C-alpha positions in Angstrom: -8.3 1.6 -18.6 -4.7 0.9 -17.6 -3.7 -1.3 -14.7 -2.3 0.4 -11.6 1.2 -1.1 -11.2 1.0 -1.5 -7.5 -1.4 -2.6 -4.7 -2.1 -1.2 -1.2 -1.3 -3.7 1.5 -1.8 -3.6 5.3 1.5 -4.5 6.8 3.7 -3.5 9.7 0.8 -1.7 11.4 0.1 0.7 8.5 -1.2 0.6 5.0 1.7 0.4 2.6 2.1 0.2 -1.3 3.9 -2.7 -3.0 4.8 -3.4 -6.6 5.3 -7.1 -5.8 3.2 -9.5 -7.8 0.2 -10.9 -6.0 -0.4 -14.6 -6.2 -2.5 -15.6 -9.2 -6.3 -15.0 -8.7 -5.8 -12.8 -5.7 -6.6 -9.2 -5.3 -4.6 -8.8 -2.0 -1.4 -10.4 -0.5 -2.1 -13.4 1.7 -1.6 -13.1 5.4 2.1 -13.4 6.3 3.5 -12.9 2.8 6.6 -10.7 3.0 6.3 -7.8 0.5 8.6 -5.0 -0.5 7.1 -1.6 0.0 7.6 1.7 -1.8 9.0 3.1 1.4 11.8 0.5 1.2 10.7 -1.9 3.9 10.1 -5.7 3.8 6.9 -6.3 5.8 4.5 -9.1 6.4 1.0 -8.6 4.8 -2.0 -8.7 7.1 -5.6 -9.5 6.2 -8.8 -8.4 7.8 -11.1 -5.5 7.7 -9.5 -3.6 10.7 -6.1 -3.7 9.0 -7.5 -1.5 6.3 -8.2 1.2 8.8 -4.5 1.4 9.9 -2.7 4.7 9.3 -1.4 5.3 5.7 2.3 5.3 5.2 3.1 8.8 4.0 6.1 7.8 1.9 4.2 5.1 0.1 1.3 7.5 -0.4 3.6 10.1 -1.9 5.4 7.6 -4.2 2.2 6.0 -5.4 0.8 9.4 -6.2 3.9 10.1 -8.2 3.6 6.8 -10.2 0.0 7.5 -11.3 0.5 11.3 -11.8 -1.9 12.2 -9.0 -1.5 15.6 -7.1 0.3 15.4 -3.7 -1.9 14.9 -0.6 -2.7 18.2 1.1 -1.8 18.5 4.8 -5.5 18.6 5.8 -6.1 15.2 4.1 -3.2 13.5 5.8 -4.5 14.5 9.2 -7.9 12.8 8.8 
């Protein structure tokens, strides 16, 4: 199984995608680390269970799907 070249990260009030390297031994970015996102922003990562419930950045989602060859999200899925 190949590694996905990015990670989802709660940041800036939404769930974004970053291709930045995470610190060794971590599956997530630590609170406050500035990450570059696929939507072109530099945002501070957040931690915590509630942060994972934030809205999903549509541009990051689209770009992540393109990277892994997944089909585009349908309109009904993005309104959930």
